[in-house]
C-alpha positions in Angstrom: -169.8 -11.9 127.0 -169.8 -12.4 130.8 -169.6 -16.0 132.1 -171.1 -16.9 135.4 -170.3 -19.8 137.6 -173.5 -21.8 138.0 -174.8 -25.0 139.4 -176.1 -27.6 136.9 -179.8 -26.9 136.4 -180.9 -29.2 133.6 -184.6 -29.5 134.5 -186.4 -30.6 131.3 -189.8 -31.6 132.6 -192.4 -30.1 134.9 -191.8 -29.9 138.7 -193.9 -32.6 140.4 -195.3 -33.0 143.8 -194.1 -36.4 145.3 -196.5 -37.7 147.9 -196.1 -40.8 150.1 -197.7 -42.4 153.1 -196.7 -45.1 155.5 -198.9 -46.0 158.5 -200.5 -42.8 159.8 -197.7 -40.5 158.4 -197.9 -38.8 155.1 -195.8 -36.2 153.3 -195.5 -34.2 150.1 -192.4 -32.6 148.5 -191.6 -30.8 145.3 -189.1 -32.5 142.9 -187.7 -30.9 139.7 -185.6 -33.9 138.7 -188.0 -36.5 137.3 -188.6 -38.1 133.9 -190.3 -40.9 132.1 -188.2 -44.0 131.4 -190.3 -46.5 129.4 -193.7 -47.1 127.9 -194.5 -50.7 128.4 -194.8 -51.1 131.3 -194.5 -47.3 132.0 -191.7 -46.3 134.3 -190.4 -43.1 135.8 -187.3 -41.9 137.6 -187.2 -39.2 140.3 -184.4 -37.9 142.5 -185.3 -37.8 146.2 -182.6 -36.7 148.6 -181.6 -39.1 151.4 -182.4 -36.5 154.1 -186.1 -36.1 153.2 -189.0 -37.4 155.2 -190.7 -38.3 151.9 -187.9 -40.7 151.1 -188.3 -42.4 154.5 -192.0 -43.0 153.7 -191.2 -44.2 150.2 -188.6 -46.6 151.4 -191.0 -48.0 154.0 -194.0 -48.3 151.7 -192.3 -48.9 148.3 -194.8 -46.6 146.6 -195.4 -42.9 145.9 -197.4 -40.6 143.6 -196.2 -38.0 141.2 -198.7 -35.1 140.9 -198.1 -32.5 138.2 -199.2 -29.1 139.7 -200.6 -26.2 137.8 -199.4 -22.6 137.8 -202.2 -21.8 140.2 -200.4 -24.0 142.8 -197.1 -22.2 142.7 -197.1 -21.0 146.3 -198.0 -24.5 147.6 -195.2 -25.9 145.4 -192.7 -23.5 146.9 -193.8 -24.2 150.5 -193.7 -28.0 150.2 -190.4 -27.7 148.4 -188.7 -25.7 151.2 -190.1 -27.1 154.4 -189.8 -30.4 156.2 -192.8 -32.6 156.9 -191.3 -34.4 159.9 -192.9 -32.0 162.4 -195.8 -30.6 160.4 -198.4 -31.8 157.9 -197.3 -30.0 154.7 -200.6 -30.8 153.0 -202.4 -28.7 155.6 -199.8 -26.0 155.8 -199.9 -25.5 152.0 -203.7 -25.8 151.8 -203.5 -28.9 149.6 -206.5 -31.2 149.5 -206.1 -34.8 148.5 -208.0 -37.8 147.2 -207.3 -41.5 147.1 -205.9 -43.2 144.1 -206.8 -46.7 142.9 -203.6 -48.7 143.2 -201.5 -47.2 146.0 -202.0 -45.5 149.3 -200.1 -42.4 148.3 -202.4 -39.3 148.5 -203.1 -37.5 145.2 -203.2 -33.7 145.2 -206.3 -32.0 144.0 -206.0 -29.3 141.4 -203.1 -30.9 139.6 -203.1 -31.5 135.8 -202.0 -35.1 136.0 -201.3 -37.9 138.5 -199.1 -41.0 138.5 -199.3 -43.7 141.1 -196.0 -45.5 141.3 -194.4 -48.6 142.8 -190.7 -48.6 143.5 -188.6 -51.0 141.4 -186.0 -52.9 143.4 -182.9 -50.9 142.6 -181.4 -50.0 146.0 -177.9 -49.2 144.6 -179.4 -46.4 142.5 -181.2 -45.0 145.4 -178.2 -45.2 147.7 -175.6 -43.9 145.3 -177.5 -41.4 143.2 -180.7 -40.7 145.3 -182.5 -42.0 142.1 -185.7 -43.9 142.5 -187.0 -45.9 139.6 -190.7 -46.9 139.6 -193.4 -48.5 137.6 -196.5 -46.4 136.9 -199.4 -48.6 138.0 -202.2 -46.0 137.4 -202.3 -42.6 135.6 -204.8 -39.9 135.1 -204.9 -36.4 133.6 -207.4 -33.6 133.8 -209.9 -34.5 131.0 -210.3 -30.8 130.2 -206.6 -30.7 129.3 -205.8 -34.2 128.0 -207.9 -36.1 125.5 -207.3 -38.9 123.1 -203.8 -39.5 124.3 -202.7 -35.9 123.6 -202.5 -32.7 125.6 -204.9 -30.0 124.4 -203.8 -26.3 124.3 -203.5 -25.5 128.0 -204.7 -22.1 129.4 -202.2 -20.2 131.5 -203.8 -21.1 134.8 -203.3 -24.8 134.1 -199.8 -24.6 132.6 -197.2 -26.7 134.4 -194.3 -25.3 136.4 -190.6 -25.8 135.4 -188.3 -24.9 138.2 -185.2 -22.8 137.5 -183.9 -21.8 140.9 -184.8 -19.9 144.1 -188.6 -20.0 143.6 -188.4 -19.0 139.9 -190.3 -21.1 137.4 -191.0 -21.2 133.7 -194.4 -22.1 132.4 -195.4 -23.4 129.1 -195.3 -20.9 126.3 -196.6 -20.7 122.8 -197.6 -24.0 121.2 -195.8 -24.6 117.9 -196.2 -27.5 115.4 -193.5 -28.8 113.1 -194.6 -28.9 109.5 -193.1 -32.4 109.1 -195.0 -34.0 112.0 
């Protein structure tokens, strides 16, 4: 068996769009390294590199949104994940429409399957040392066609979430299987 040298790519959850705003500047980026942390109150973690414009906005506003894009948004996800928003409005460039949330100023991206409005927890050492932001989820929604009664319904291919591998390659959800002991 051949063995290949590879970078660590342990993405377990869907790629998200991280949006933020401060003053009259807004931005959106793709992030594959994100995860839930707690239920009560709900918390999340997301890695945001120190060089990104989105991080500057998050550090200034102490809030952001995680928007879970659908397969149909793959081109926009790739664009916002590979371009800088310092000199351009990536929402416009990627053809992404937004709407206002209820608890933060971060723009929510239309067409996604779920949205989390988040407030940054005061953990500056984590952000500085590991680029890791911890946040409390202060509002959450999911597309009611896909999520009902606290559970995800079977999701059609157009609405499946994207799971980044590398170089613009993603996995989407596959066959739904149920354990017999559940």
